N, CA, C and O atoms as a DFTB+ gen file, in Angstrom:
788 C
 N C O
     1  1      27.300      12.894      -2.253
     2  2      25.890      13.224      -1.907
     3  2      25.196      11.992      -1.915
     4  3      25.381      11.158      -2.801
     5  1      24.290      11.808      -0.838
     6  2      23.580      10.433      -0.637
     7  2      22.065      10.863      -0.518
     8  3      21.699      11.844       0.129
     9  1      21.206       9.998      -1.232
    10  2      19.841      10.321      -1.229
    11  2      19.278       9.075      -0.191
    12  3      19.758       7.947      -0.307
    13  1      18.322       9.339       0.734
    14  2      17.733       8.332       1.629
    15  2      16.677       7.681       0.688
    16  3      16.052       8.302      -0.171
    17  1      16.552       6.321       0.964
    18  2      15.495       5.595       0.508
    19  2      14.034       5.981       0.991
    20  3      13.877       6.319       2.164
    21  1      12.985       5.941       0.132
    22  2      11.590       6.231       0.466
    23  2      10.899       5.175       1.054
    24  3      11.118       3.999       0.761
    25  1      10.000       5.575       1.944
    26  2       8.940       4.456       2.161
    27  2       7.827       5.260       1.740
    28  3       7.608       6.417       2.097
    29  1       7.075       4.497       0.880
    30  2       5.927       5.114       0.251
    31  2       4.720       4.498       0.526
    32  3       4.646       3.360       0.064
    33  1       3.756       4.888       1.130
    34  2       2.406       4.310       1.540
    35  2       1.375       4.695       0.739
    36  3       0.942       5.847       0.683
    37  1       0.864       3.526      -0.043
    38  2      -0.360       3.917      -1.060
    39  2      -1.576       3.278      -0.502
    40  3      -1.551       2.071      -0.261
    41  1      -2.656       3.998      -0.273
    42  2      -3.911       3.659       0.334
    43  2      -5.097       3.823      -0.765
    44  3      -5.025       4.753      -1.568
    45  1      -5.994       3.074      -0.791
    46  2      -7.183       3.224      -1.494
    47  2      -8.100       2.308      -1.001
    48  3      -7.710       1.284      -0.441
    49  1      -9.566       2.626      -1.182
    50  2     -10.653       1.747      -0.968
    51  2     -10.516       0.430      -1.902
    52  3      -9.920       0.639      -2.959
    53  1     -10.931      -0.776      -1.702
    54  2     -11.049      -1.710      -2.533
    55  2     -11.740      -1.256      -3.795
    56  3     -12.746      -0.558      -3.923
    57  1     -10.871      -1.882      -4.799
    58  2     -11.784      -1.555      -6.190
    59  2     -11.308      -0.328      -6.928
    60  3     -11.721       0.032      -8.030
    61  1     -10.384       0.278      -6.189
    62  2      -9.877       1.551      -6.865
    63  2      -8.675       1.290      -7.826
    64  3      -8.348       2.109      -8.685
    65  1      -8.138       0.288      -7.661
    66  2      -6.935      -0.323      -8.694
    67  2      -5.645       0.084      -8.230
    68  3      -4.768       0.330      -9.058
    69  1      -5.396       0.197      -6.837
    70  2      -4.035       0.664      -6.691
    71  2      -3.036      -0.386      -6.968
    72  3      -1.917      -0.028      -7.336
    73  1      -3.311      -1.662      -6.834
    74  2      -2.507      -2.659      -7.169
    75  2      -1.888      -2.681      -8.539
    76  3      -0.712      -2.797      -8.883
    77  1      -3.034      -2.532      -9.247
    78  2      -2.621      -2.448     -10.686
    79  2      -1.785      -1.210     -10.980
    80  3      -0.818      -1.392     -11.719
    81  1      -1.994      -0.025     -10.537
    82  2      -1.181       0.994     -10.728
    83  2       0.213       0.789     -10.405
    84  3       1.099       0.975     -11.240
    85  1       0.465       0.361      -9.063
    86  2       1.633       0.037      -8.503
    87  2       2.509      -0.976      -9.394
    88  3       3.707      -0.807      -9.621
    89  1       1.685      -2.129      -9.900
    90  2       2.438      -3.110     -10.749
    91  2       2.992      -2.433     -11.994
    92  3       4.151      -2.585     -12.382
    93  1       2.048      -1.652     -12.608
    94  2       2.537      -0.829     -13.966
    95  2       3.721      -0.142     -13.592
    96  3       4.695      -0.271     -14.333
    97  1       3.825       0.644     -12.462
    98  2       4.851       1.582     -12.269
    99  2       6.154       0.689     -11.903
   100  3       7.294       1.079     -12.153
   101  1       5.881      -0.468     -11.326
   102  2       7.024      -1.378     -11.074
   103  2       7.546      -1.965     -12.471
   104  3       8.734      -2.258     -12.606
   105  1       6.792      -2.096     -13.307
   106  2       7.285      -2.485     -14.587
   107  2       8.069      -1.620     -15.415
   108  3       8.631      -1.988     -16.447
   109  1       8.100      -0.237     -14.849
   110  2       8.747       0.821     -15.528
   111  2      10.023       1.202     -14.840
   112  3      10.881       1.893     -15.389
   113  1      10.138       0.660     -13.441
   114  2      11.342       1.001     -12.676
   115  2      11.921      -0.057     -11.961
   116  3      11.162      -0.870     -11.435
   117  1      13.175      -0.190     -11.847
   118  2      13.844      -1.172     -11.167
   119  2      14.265      -0.947      -9.839
   120  3      14.630      -1.857      -9.094
   121  1      14.221       0.303      -9.510
   122  2      14.797       0.774      -8.137
   123  2      13.614       0.804      -7.215
   124  3      13.764       1.549      -6.247
   125  1      12.633       0.255      -7.283
   126  2      11.418       0.153      -6.522
   127  2      11.142      -1.024      -6.208
   128  3      11.266      -1.884      -7.080
   129  1      10.685      -1.402      -4.864
   130  2      10.308      -2.557      -4.405
   131  2       8.907      -2.589      -3.726
   132  3       8.564      -1.533      -3.193
   133  1       8.132      -3.534      -3.671
   134  2       6.917      -3.408      -2.957
   135  2       6.913      -4.545      -1.684
   136  3       7.261      -5.723      -1.778
   137  1       6.540      -4.017      -0.769
   138  2       6.661      -4.791       0.676
   139  2       5.416      -5.915       0.528
   140  3       4.346      -5.559       0.034
   141  1       5.600      -7.105       0.926
   142  2       4.728      -8.201       0.770
   143  2       3.903      -8.170       2.056
   144  3       4.563      -8.332       3.083
   145  1       2.608      -7.996       2.195
   146  2       2.205      -8.132       3.514
   147  2       1.694      -9.551       3.860
   148  3       1.558     -10.358       2.941
   149  1       1.391      -9.917       5.192
   150  2       0.902     -11.108       5.495
   151  2      -0.553     -11.037       5.800
   152  3      -1.082      -9.999       6.199
   153  1      -1.161     -12.098       5.618
   154  2      -2.566     -12.095       5.495
   155  2      -3.204     -13.365       6.181
   156  3      -2.547     -14.407       6.175
   157  1      -4.323     -13.336       6.713
   158  2      -4.989     -14.693       7.062
   159  2      -6.126     -15.049       6.133
   160  3      -6.790     -16.071       6.310
   161  1      -6.344     -14.224       5.166
   162  2      -7.319     -14.506       4.113
   163  2      -6.871     -15.516       3.132
   164  3      -5.675     -15.712       2.916
   165  1      -7.908     -16.219       2.480
   166  2      -7.492     -17.221       1.387
   167  2      -7.022     -16.384       0.231
   168  3      -7.428     -15.257      -0.053
   169  1      -5.975     -17.192      -0.488
   170  2      -5.645     -16.688      -1.871
   171  2      -6.557     -16.542      -2.842
   172  3      -7.341     -17.472      -3.031
   173  1      -6.630     -15.469      -3.567
   174  2      -7.584     -15.207      -4.767
   175  2      -7.032     -16.061      -5.987
   176  3      -5.843     -16.366      -5.894
   177  1      -7.612     -16.429      -6.950
   178  2      -7.187     -17.151      -8.060
   179  2      -6.025     -16.295      -8.694
   180  3      -6.134     -15.101      -8.973
   181  1      -4.894     -17.068      -8.885
   182  2      -3.705     -16.289      -9.581
   183  2      -2.787     -15.589      -8.639
   184  3      -1.753     -15.067      -9.054
   185  1      -3.153     -15.561      -7.309
   186  2      -2.275     -14.937      -6.353
   187  2      -1.290     -15.926      -5.902
   188  3      -1.606     -17.102      -5.722
   189  1       0.127     -15.389      -5.678
   190  2       1.234     -16.253      -5.318
   191  2       1.755     -16.073      -3.878
   192  3       1.769     -14.933      -3.413
   193  1       2.184     -17.115      -3.140
   194  2       2.563     -16.915      -1.848
   195  2       3.959     -16.329      -1.980
   196  3       4.773     -16.754      -2.800
   197  1       4.215     -15.263      -1.076
   198  2       5.439     -14.568      -0.999
   199  2       5.644     -13.565      -2.111
   200  3       6.634     -12.835      -2.137
   201  1       4.640     -13.538      -3.081
   202  2       4.609     -12.487      -4.276
   203  2       3.494     -11.557      -4.040
   204  3       3.718     -10.347      -4.045
   205  1       2.440     -11.968      -3.855
   206  2       1.136     -11.067      -3.617
   207  2       1.115     -10.968      -2.122
   208  3       1.096      -9.837      -1.637
   209  1       1.115     -12.013      -1.331
   210  2       0.745     -11.908       0.120
   211  2       1.733     -13.286       0.700
   212  3       2.046     -14.267       0.026
   213  1       2.062     -13.040       2.006
   214  2       2.331     -14.284       2.672
   215  2       0.984     -14.656       3.546
   216  3       0.549     -14.047       4.524
   217  1       0.521     -15.681       2.994
   218  2      -0.752     -16.383       3.561
   219  2      -0.415     -17.145       4.785
   220  3       0.253     -18.164       4.614
   221  1      -0.768     -16.822       6.008
   222  2      -0.700     -17.726       6.991
   223  2      -2.021     -17.839       7.837
   224  3      -3.060     -17.282       7.482
   225  1      -1.923     -18.537       8.888
   226  2      -3.044     -19.069       9.739
   227  2      -3.287     -17.782      10.754
   228  3      -2.432     -16.961      11.085
   229  1      -4.435     -17.815      11.091
   230  2      -4.859     -16.931      12.378
   231  2      -3.862     -17.101      13.605
   232  3      -3.312     -16.163      14.181
   233  1      -3.747     -18.177      13.851
   234  2      -2.894     -18.618      14.940
   235  2      -1.447     -18.093      14.728
   236  3      -0.809     -17.518      15.610
   237  1      -0.985     -18.347      13.462
   238  2       0.366     -17.945      13.337
   239  2       0.667     -16.412      13.407
   240  3       1.705     -15.875      13.792
   241  1      -0.602     -15.772      12.896
   242  2      -0.529     -14.163      12.787
   243  2      -0.660     -13.840      14.324
   244  3       0.134     -13.002      14.750
   245  1      -1.434     -14.318      15.094
   246  2      -1.441     -14.017      16.531
   247  2      -0.266     -14.064      17.259
   248  3       0.023     -13.227      18.113
   249  1       0.575     -15.217      16.888
   250  2       1.860     -15.536      17.548
   251  2       2.725     -14.427      16.969
   252  3       3.387     -13.826      17.815
   253  1       2.854     -14.052      15.787
   254  2       3.636     -12.985      15.329
   255  2       3.414     -11.488      16.059
   256  3       4.296     -10.660      16.284
   257  1       2.104     -11.388      16.337
   258  2       1.538      -9.943      17.182
   259  2       2.291     -10.142      18.356
   260  3       3.047      -9.253      18.748
   261  1       2.165     -11.265      18.995
   262  2       2.765     -11.463      20.472
   263  2       4.200     -11.282      20.485
   264  3       4.695     -10.799      21.503
   265  1       4.894     -11.573      19.580
   266  2       6.191     -11.500      19.362
   267  2       6.844     -10.252      18.857
   268  3       8.060     -10.090      18.752
   269  1       5.807      -9.289      18.520
   270  2       6.222      -7.945      18.257
   271  2       6.850      -7.871      16.763
   272  3       7.702      -7.024      16.494
   273  1       6.328      -8.913      15.697
   274  2       7.101      -8.996      14.589
   275  2       6.352      -8.087      13.335
   276  3       6.643      -8.159      12.141
   277  1       5.374      -7.272      13.915
   278  2       4.636      -6.508      12.690
   279  2       5.139      -5.039      13.091
   280  3       5.273      -4.631      14.245
   281  1       5.411      -4.263      11.806
   282  2       5.428      -2.806      12.059
   283  2       4.035      -2.190      12.337
   284  3       3.847      -1.206      13.052
   285  1       3.026      -2.936      11.640
   286  2       1.597      -2.586      11.660
   287  2       0.764      -3.596      11.221
   288  3       1.090      -4.315      10.277
   289  1      -0.397      -3.734      11.880
   290  2      -1.409      -4.816      11.416
   291  2      -2.810      -4.344      11.733
   292  3      -2.980      -3.587      12.689
   293  1      -3.781      -4.732      11.016
   294  2      -5.138      -4.544      11.177
   295  2      -6.012      -5.541      10.806
   296  3      -5.701      -6.446      10.031
   297  1      -7.219      -5.404      11.385
   298  2      -8.259      -6.467      10.822
   299  2      -9.087      -5.864       9.783
   300  3      -9.594      -4.772      10.040
   301  1      -9.298      -6.397       8.667
   302  2      -9.972      -5.735       7.560
   303  2     -10.916      -6.666       6.880
   304  3     -10.455      -7.660       6.318
   305  1     -12.132      -6.444       6.883
   306  2     -13.012      -7.286       6.229
   307  2     -13.118      -8.778       6.981
   308  3     -13.228      -9.823       6.339
   309  1     -13.075      -8.725       8.235
   310  2     -12.826     -10.096       9.111
   311  2     -11.678     -10.687       8.903
   312  3     -11.557     -11.777       9.460
   313  1     -10.508     -10.192       8.072
   314  2      -9.437     -10.887       8.033
   315  2      -8.181      -9.947       8.525
   316  3      -8.313      -8.726       8.607
   317  1      -7.029     -10.575       8.825
   318  2      -5.907      -9.857       9.494
   319  2      -4.995      -9.593       8.352
   320  3      -4.866     -10.460       7.487
   321  1      -4.353      -8.473       8.277
   322  2      -3.347      -7.898       7.354
   323  2      -2.281      -7.329       8.053
   324  3      -2.604      -6.650       9.027
   325  1      -0.948      -7.449       7.770
   326  2       0.116      -6.753       8.488
   327  2       1.267      -6.696       7.805
   328  3       1.391      -7.486       6.869
   329  1       2.233      -5.873       8.073
   330  2       3.580      -5.660       7.378
   331  2       4.618      -6.160       8.579
   332  3       4.587      -5.716       9.727
   333  1       5.449      -7.068       8.140
   334  2       6.429      -7.677       9.024
   335  2       7.724      -6.801       9.029
   336  3       8.217      -6.450       7.958
   337  1       8.274      -6.450      10.216
   338  2       9.463      -5.774      10.285
   339  2      10.542      -6.295       9.460
   340  3      11.285      -5.503       8.881
   341  1      10.694      -7.508       9.353
   342  2      11.748      -8.106       8.566
   343  2      11.520      -7.863       7.033
   344  3      12.488      -7.684       6.293
   345  1      10.479      -7.858       6.653
   346  2      10.131      -7.520       5.137
   347  2      10.637      -6.278       4.820
   348  3      11.487      -6.082       3.951
   349  1      10.022      -5.267       5.651
   350  2      10.453      -3.799       5.415
   351  2      11.953      -3.455       5.545
   352  3      12.452      -2.660       4.748
   353  1      12.727      -4.053       6.573
   354  2      13.903      -3.982       6.680
   355  2      14.526      -4.574       5.600
   356  3      15.466      -3.908       5.165
   357  1      14.303      -5.615       5.027
   358  2      14.971      -6.197       3.883
   359  2      14.893      -5.276       2.615
   360  3      15.871      -5.253       1.868
   361  1      13.904      -4.596       2.358
   362  2      13.907      -3.605       1.107
   363  2      14.720      -2.428       1.526
   364  3      15.526      -1.966       0.720
   365  1      14.581      -1.873       2.765
   366  2      15.361      -0.722       3.245
   367  2      16.927      -1.127       2.966
   368  3      17.718      -0.396       2.371
   369  1      17.180      -2.196       3.409
   370  2      18.764      -2.566       3.224
   371  2      19.254      -2.891       1.916
   372  3      20.455      -3.010       1.678
   373  1      18.247      -3.053       0.973
   374  2      18.696      -3.333      -0.497
   375  2      18.932      -2.036      -1.221
   376  3      19.429      -2.039      -2.347
   377  1      18.572      -0.876      -0.576
   378  2      18.812       0.446      -1.143
   379  2      17.786       0.796      -2.120
   380  3      18.029       1.686      -2.935
   381  1      16.643       0.177      -2.123
   382  2      15.648       0.546      -3.013
   383  2      14.437       1.302      -2.213
   384  3      14.250       1.125      -1.009
   385  1      13.703       2.094      -2.956
   386  2      12.715       2.717      -2.364
   387  2      11.504       1.622      -2.137
   388  3      11.365       0.737      -2.982
   389  1      10.751       1.674      -1.155
   390  2       9.770       0.490      -0.813
   391  2       8.327       1.080      -0.858
   392  3       8.054       2.093      -0.214
   393  1       7.424       0.446      -1.614
   394  2       6.121       0.817      -1.606
   395  2       5.068      -0.138      -0.765
   396  3       4.979      -1.343      -1.004
   397  1       4.426       0.403       0.056
   398  2       3.457      -0.343       0.981
   399  2       2.113      -0.188       0.790
   400  3       1.716       0.957       1.004
   401  1       1.236      -1.037       0.432
   402  2      -0.205      -1.080       0.223
   403  2      -0.857      -1.164       1.333
   404  3      -0.829      -2.287       1.835
   405  1      -1.517      -0.260       1.975
   406  2      -1.936      -0.179       3.380
   407  2      -3.407       0.339       3.269
   408  3      -3.839       0.882       2.252
   409  1      -4.103       0.136       4.346
   410  2      -5.296       0.830       4.493
   411  2      -5.118       2.115       5.493
   412  3      -4.051       2.195       6.102
   413  1      -5.995       3.002       5.666
   414  2      -5.791       4.146       6.480
   415  2      -5.283       3.879       7.824
   416  3      -4.484       4.702       8.271
   417  1      -5.581       2.945       8.500
   418  2      -5.124       2.448       9.805
   419  2      -3.635       2.131       9.649
   420  3      -2.806       2.667      10.385
   421  1      -3.330       1.349       8.787
   422  2      -1.889       0.902       8.423
   423  2      -0.883       2.200       8.117
   424  3       0.256       2.254       8.580
   425  1      -1.433       3.178       7.322
   426  2      -0.798       4.387       7.003
   427  2      -0.533       5.130       8.344
   428  3       0.582       5.621       8.521
   429  1      -1.454       5.234       9.256
   430  2      -1.091       5.837      10.481
   431  2      -0.167       5.341      11.317
   432  3       0.515       6.042      12.064
   433  1      -0.095       3.979      11.221
   434  2       0.878       3.161      12.153
   435  2       2.177       3.436      11.525
   436  3       3.086       3.793      12.274
   437  1       2.408       3.327      10.265
   438  2       3.772       3.691       9.722
   439  2       4.178       5.160       9.801
   440  3       5.365       5.476       9.881
   441  1       3.402       5.867       9.782
   442  2       3.714       7.465       9.973
   443  2       4.228       7.605      11.380
   444  3       5.302       8.162      11.606
   445  1       3.462       7.098      12.332
   446  2       4.009       7.137      13.675
   447  2       5.575       6.618      13.791
   448  3       6.468       7.276      14.324
   449  1       5.705       5.573      13.310
   450  2       7.109       4.972      13.268
   451  2       8.093       5.403      12.323
   452  3       9.278       5.369      12.653
   453  1       7.670       5.900      10.922
   454  2       8.468       6.491      10.161
   455  2       7.838       7.790       9.657
   456  3       7.159       7.755       8.631
   457  1       8.037       8.993      10.356
   458  2       7.391      10.196       9.975
   459  2       7.770      10.726       8.657
   460  3       7.137      11.655       8.155
   461  1       8.796      10.165       8.063
   462  2       9.362      10.649       6.835
   463  2       8.743       9.862       5.656
   464  3       9.026      10.125       4.487
   465  1       8.009       9.025       5.968
   466  2       7.192       8.175       4.861
   467  2       6.237       9.086       3.963
   468  3       5.503       9.971       4.402
   469  1       6.365       8.742       2.748
   470  2       5.302       9.644       1.856
   471  2       4.171       8.907       1.789
   472  3       4.304       7.692       1.644
   473  1       2.834       9.483       1.881
   474  2       1.658       8.979       1.964
   475  2       0.908       9.438       0.831
   476  3       0.835      10.632       0.541
   477  1       0.315       8.466       0.143
   478  2      -0.529       8.772      -1.166
   479  2      -1.973       8.044      -1.162
   480  3      -2.078       6.860      -0.841
   481  1      -2.931       8.734      -1.493
   482  2      -4.379       8.071      -1.396
   483  2      -4.915       8.191      -2.697
   484  3      -4.924       9.234      -3.352
   485  1      -5.395       7.012      -3.083
   486  2      -6.021       7.070      -4.487
   487  2      -7.444       6.943      -4.442
   488  3      -7.965       6.063      -3.757
   489  1      -8.095       7.730      -5.098
   490  2      -9.707       7.645      -5.397
   491  2     -10.124       7.132      -6.603
   492  3      -9.389       7.113      -7.590
   493  1     -11.458       6.638      -6.591
   494  2     -11.884       6.089      -7.805
   495  2     -12.476       7.286      -8.599
   496  3     -12.699       8.391      -8.104
   497  1     -12.692       6.949      -9.834
   498  2     -13.402       8.201     -10.617
   499  2     -14.806       8.445     -10.232
   500  3     -15.350       9.526     -10.457
   501  1     -15.464       7.352      -9.594
   502  2     -16.696       7.530      -8.968
   503  2     -17.037       6.191      -8.250
   504  3     -16.468       5.136      -8.532
   505  1     -17.989       6.308      -7.319
   506  2     -18.338       5.170      -6.437
   507  2     -19.030       4.007      -7.520
   508  3     -18.916       2.799      -7.315
   509  1     -19.637       4.486      -8.499
   510  2     -20.233       3.301      -9.474
   511  2     -19.014       2.581     -10.221
   512  3     -19.028       1.372     -10.453
   513  1     -17.942       3.438     -10.582
   514  2     -16.902       2.801     -11.313
   515  2     -16.294       1.831     -10.265
   516  3     -15.938       0.711     -10.632
   517  1     -16.167       2.209      -9.017
   518  2     -15.360       1.252      -8.133
   519  2     -16.333       0.029      -7.775
   520  3     -15.867      -1.086      -7.542
   521  1     -17.453       0.245      -7.748
   522  2     -18.477      -1.005      -7.561
   523  2     -18.384      -1.943      -8.812
   524  3     -18.352      -3.161      -8.638
   525  1     -18.340      -1.399     -10.077
   526  2     -18.098      -2.052     -11.178
   527  2     -16.829      -3.049     -11.459
   528  3     -16.791      -4.137     -12.033
   529  1     -15.725      -2.207     -10.792
   530  2     -14.491      -2.962     -10.752
   531  2     -14.507      -4.093      -9.613
   532  3     -13.939      -5.157      -9.859
   533  1     -15.112      -3.908      -8.423
   534  2     -15.192      -4.967      -7.419
   535  2     -15.964      -6.052      -7.899
   536  3     -15.633      -7.185      -7.551
   537  1     -17.114      -5.859      -8.776
   538  2     -17.914      -6.917      -9.351
   539  2     -17.305      -7.570     -10.395
   540  3     -17.634      -8.736     -10.613
   541  1     -16.287      -6.910     -11.241
   542  2     -15.521      -7.595     -12.209
   543  2     -14.462      -8.621     -11.600
   544  3     -13.989      -9.546     -12.260
   545  1     -14.193      -8.398     -10.477
   546  2     -13.174      -9.344      -9.845
   547  2     -13.718     -10.794      -9.935
   548  3     -13.015     -11.754     -10.252
   549  1     -15.177     -10.870      -9.595
   550  2     -15.972     -12.088      -9.612
   551  2     -15.502     -12.877      -8.291
   552  3     -15.726     -14.087      -8.252
   553  1     -14.847     -12.240      -7.184
   554  2     -14.515     -12.999      -6.189
   555  2     -15.250     -12.992      -4.924
   556  3     -15.016     -13.786      -4.013
   557  1     -16.251     -11.969      -4.882
   558  2     -17.024     -11.704      -3.863
   559  2     -18.509     -11.651      -4.176
   560  3     -18.953     -11.474      -5.310
   561  1     -19.271     -11.825      -3.037
   562  2     -20.755     -11.852      -3.337
   563  2     -21.089     -10.499      -3.134
   564  3     -20.268      -9.687      -2.706
   565  1     -22.437     -10.171      -3.463
   566  2     -22.961      -8.671      -3.462
   567  2     -22.881      -8.200      -2.067
   568  3     -22.598      -7.017      -1.879
   569  1     -23.107      -9.021      -1.018
   570  2     -23.010      -8.594       0.452
   571  2     -21.797      -8.055       0.811
   572  3     -21.680      -6.945       1.331
   573  1     -20.807      -8.868       0.530
   574  2     -19.309      -8.387       0.632
   575  2     -18.858      -7.021      -0.184
   576  3     -18.022      -6.217       0.227
   577  1     -19.606      -6.926      -1.459
   578  2     -19.059      -5.909      -2.146
   579  2     -19.800      -4.474      -1.536
   580  3     -19.236      -3.380      -1.527
   581  1     -21.101      -4.716      -1.064
   582  2     -21.631      -3.521      -0.509
   583  2     -20.988      -3.214       1.012
   584  3     -21.081      -2.051       1.406
   585  1     -20.383      -4.132       1.827
   586  2     -19.673      -3.909       2.893
   587  2     -18.387      -3.097       2.634
   588  3     -17.972      -2.247       3.422
   589  1     -17.703      -3.466       1.307
   590  2     -16.493      -2.812       1.011
   591  2     -16.817      -1.268       0.564
   592  3     -16.105      -0.316       0.884
   593  1     -18.030      -1.174      -0.240
   594  2     -18.379       0.213      -0.518
   595  2     -18.701       1.027       0.657
   596  3     -18.479       2.237       0.616
   597  1     -19.207       0.474       1.712
   598  2     -19.610       1.151       3.007
   599  2     -18.480       1.749       3.459
   600  3     -18.379       2.942       3.742
   601  1     -17.415       0.718       3.548
   602  2     -15.995       1.023       4.167
   603  2     -15.406       2.083       3.458
   604  3     -14.865       2.980       4.104
   605  1     -15.430       2.128       1.978
   606  2     -14.856       3.032       1.110
   607  2     -15.200       4.406       1.668
   608  3     -14.297       5.229       1.820
   609  1     -16.491       4.702       1.988
   610  2     -16.892       5.964       2.122
   611  2     -16.210       6.494       3.494
   612  3     -15.813       7.653       3.613
   613  1     -16.125       5.594       4.434
   614  2     -15.185       5.819       5.777
   615  2     -13.877       6.278       5.479
   616  3     -13.384       7.252       6.048
   617  1     -13.163       5.459       4.407
   618  2     -11.780       5.622       4.261
   619  2     -11.554       7.006       3.574
   620  3     -10.542       7.644       3.866
   621  1     -12.448       7.494       2.679
   622  2     -12.208       8.637       1.831
   623  2     -12.193       9.692       2.758
   624  3     -11.523      10.682       2.462
   625  1     -12.869       9.668       3.939
   626  2     -12.954      10.881       4.756
   627  2     -11.675      11.061       5.368
   628  3     -11.515      12.079       6.041
   629  1     -10.655      10.173       5.238
   630  2      -9.315      10.401       5.811
   631  2      -8.385      10.836       4.809
   632  3      -7.189      10.805       5.098
   633  1      -8.780      11.277       3.568
   634  2      -8.132      11.636       2.558
   635  2      -7.100      12.612       2.670
   636  3      -5.997      12.524       2.131
   637  1      -7.536      13.627       3.455
   638  2      -6.818      14.820       3.713
   639  2      -5.474      14.667       4.740
   640  3      -4.594      15.511       4.908
   641  1      -5.576      13.457       5.315
   642  2      -4.466      13.037       6.169
   643  2      -3.239      12.592       5.476
   644  3      -2.179      12.438       6.083
   645  1      -3.400      12.345       3.973
   646  2      -2.211      11.924       3.161
   647  2      -1.570      13.277       2.520
   648  3      -2.100      14.377       2.365
   649  1      -0.243      12.834       2.196
   650  2       0.429      13.901       1.558
   651  2       0.011      14.184       0.060
   652  3       0.119      15.324      -0.392
   653  1      -0.458      13.162      -0.690
   654  2      -0.903      13.417      -2.118
   655  2      -2.189      12.559      -2.264
   656  3      -2.478      11.641      -1.496
   657  1      -2.933      12.957      -3.334
   658  2      -4.160      12.348      -3.788
   659  2      -4.180      12.147      -5.240
   660  3      -3.957      13.095      -5.993
   661  1      -4.425      11.013      -5.661
   662  2      -4.483      10.766      -7.020
   663  2      -5.869       9.862      -7.385
   664  3      -6.183       8.814      -6.820
   665  1      -6.535      10.458      -8.353
   666  2      -7.781       9.970      -8.900
   667  2      -7.464       8.944     -10.079
   668  3      -7.068       9.298     -11.190
   669  1      -7.678       7.705      -9.712
   670  2      -7.323       6.791     -10.740
   671  2      -8.255       6.442     -11.764
   672  3      -9.075       5.528     -11.672
   673  1      -8.078       7.305     -12.879
   674  2      -9.099       7.129     -13.924
   675  2      -8.401       6.127     -14.901
   676  3      -8.978       5.087     -15.215
   677  1      -7.267       6.411     -15.339
   678  2      -6.539       5.499     -16.163
   679  2      -5.277       5.202     -15.555
   680  3      -4.623       6.051     -14.949
   681  1      -4.862       3.804     -15.731
   682  2      -3.723       3.135     -14.846
   683  2      -2.404       3.916     -15.292
   684  3      -1.635       4.362     -14.441
   685  1      -2.191       4.053     -16.544
   686  2      -0.966       4.695     -16.984
   687  2      -0.660       6.229     -16.404
   688  3       0.425       6.621     -15.977
   689  1      -1.907       7.001     -16.501
   690  2      -1.816       8.256     -15.920
   691  2      -1.470       8.372     -14.438
   692  3      -0.696       9.225     -14.003
   693  1      -2.080       7.477     -13.705
   694  2      -1.983       7.266     -12.324
   695  2      -0.594       6.849     -11.911
   696  3      -0.016       7.347     -10.944
   697  1      -0.055       5.859     -12.731
   698  2       1.269       5.399     -12.502
   699  2       2.382       6.576     -12.773
   700  3       3.409       6.735     -12.112
   701  1       1.954       7.364     -13.889
   702  2       2.899       8.583     -14.145
   703  2       2.902       9.430     -12.966
   704  3       3.970       9.912     -12.589
   705  1       1.676       9.694     -12.260
   706  2       1.472      10.590     -11.227
   707  2       2.316      10.183     -10.065
   708  3       3.151      10.940      -9.570
   709  1       2.085       8.992      -9.648
   710  2       2.771       8.338      -8.597
   711  2       4.447       8.246      -8.783
   712  3       5.190       8.261      -7.801
   713  1       4.877       8.163      -9.973
   714  2       6.267       8.279     -10.334
   715  2       6.789       9.745     -10.066
   716  3       7.846      10.008      -9.493
   717  1       5.885      10.657     -10.568
   718  2       6.298      12.207     -10.249
   719  2       6.311      12.533      -8.830
   720  3       7.145      13.356      -8.451
   721  1       5.499      12.001      -7.978
   722  2       5.570      12.041      -6.502
   723  2       6.754      11.441      -6.018
   724  3       7.322      12.042      -5.106
   725  1       7.250      10.387      -6.428
   726  2       8.479       9.845      -5.866
   727  2       9.804      10.657      -6.586
   728  3      10.798      10.857      -5.888
   729  1       9.784      11.008      -7.674
   730  2      10.799      11.841      -8.089
   731  2      10.827      13.154      -7.442
   732  3      11.910      13.666      -7.159
   733  1       9.842      13.671      -7.216
   734  2       9.800      15.045      -6.496
   735  2      10.208      14.932      -5.158
   736  3      10.849      15.878      -4.698
   737  1       9.936      13.844      -4.348
   738  2      10.206      13.512      -3.089
   739  2      11.664      13.328      -2.886
   740  3      12.245      13.760      -1.890
   741  1      12.276      12.646      -3.899
   742  2      13.859      12.544      -3.988
   743  2      14.609      13.691      -3.983
   744  3      15.742      13.717      -3.501
   745  1      13.931      14.896      -4.611
   746  2      14.540      16.139      -4.914
   747  2      14.362      17.007      -3.592
   748  3      14.998      18.061      -3.559
   749  1      13.672      16.724      -2.645
   750  2      13.468      17.479      -1.502
   751  2      14.740      17.619      -0.795
   752  3      15.424      16.624      -0.555
   753  1      15.143      18.949      -0.402
   754  2      16.340      19.361       0.145
   755  2      16.764      18.581       1.469
   756  3      17.905      18.253       1.796
   757  1      15.414      18.335       2.237
   758  2      15.726      17.618       3.509
   759  2      15.983      16.231       3.298
   760  3      16.298      15.542       4.268
   761  1      15.873      15.625       1.925
   762  2      16.345      14.347       1.985
   763  2      17.605      14.065       1.236
   764  3      17.966      12.906       1.031
   765  1      18.266      15.079       0.834
   766  2      19.531      15.134       0.174
   767  2      20.657      15.464       1.204
   768  3      20.738      16.537       1.801
   769  1      21.525      14.398       1.341
   770  2      22.522      14.603       2.430
   771  2      23.886      14.797       1.741
   772  3      24.530      13.841       1.311
   773  1      24.312      16.121       1.652
   774  2      25.639      16.503       1.076
   775  2      26.908      16.379       2.081
   776  3      26.910      16.917       3.188
   777  1      27.751      15.777       1.682
   778  2      29.117      15.609       2.591
   779  2      29.987      16.663       1.937
   780  3      30.437      16.534       0.798
   781  1      30.211      17.763       2.752
   782  2      31.123      18.713       2.293
   783  2      32.717      18.421       2.845
   784  3      32.875      18.288       4.059
   785  1      33.706      18.340       2.074
   786  2      35.010      18.195       2.756
   787  2      35.918      19.378       2.677
   788  3      37.023      19.344       3.217
């Protein structure tokens, strides 16, 4: 009996806390990897090259687009973000499930290329709470925060396109919910390949 690796796309507006939830889940399981995206934005305090993102120049990013090196890419808040084919394939070859943190546009691109991908959308408990989380980061001015909130309303309209929705009230509960989704997806009959001799 052989189970296929899962490609799990997790999307959420900025400030919902998807990265924190995923990191918590990763601390509980060793059979899951996260795909590291490439971006043209500057690193935030504490972010590490090759761990949080691959930080590259706009020129380098555009060169990779021309060479067809991205599975998906998008412009978000005046910066470019993308998933490299090589990064995704590396995790698939390792035999682990792989989680991709993407926006709605990125999810649509992955779903076209990998229809079997599992998609999860995370919502904040409220817009006010999301705004507080964004301000708590201390990395952006009020204008940028309001721009992100406006975009969040647009992203939330796409919620029904996803397989699952999690409201992130508490990190531990949301990680538990995400874990439950992954376990249930592995038990789907369509994903279990039985070799009868």
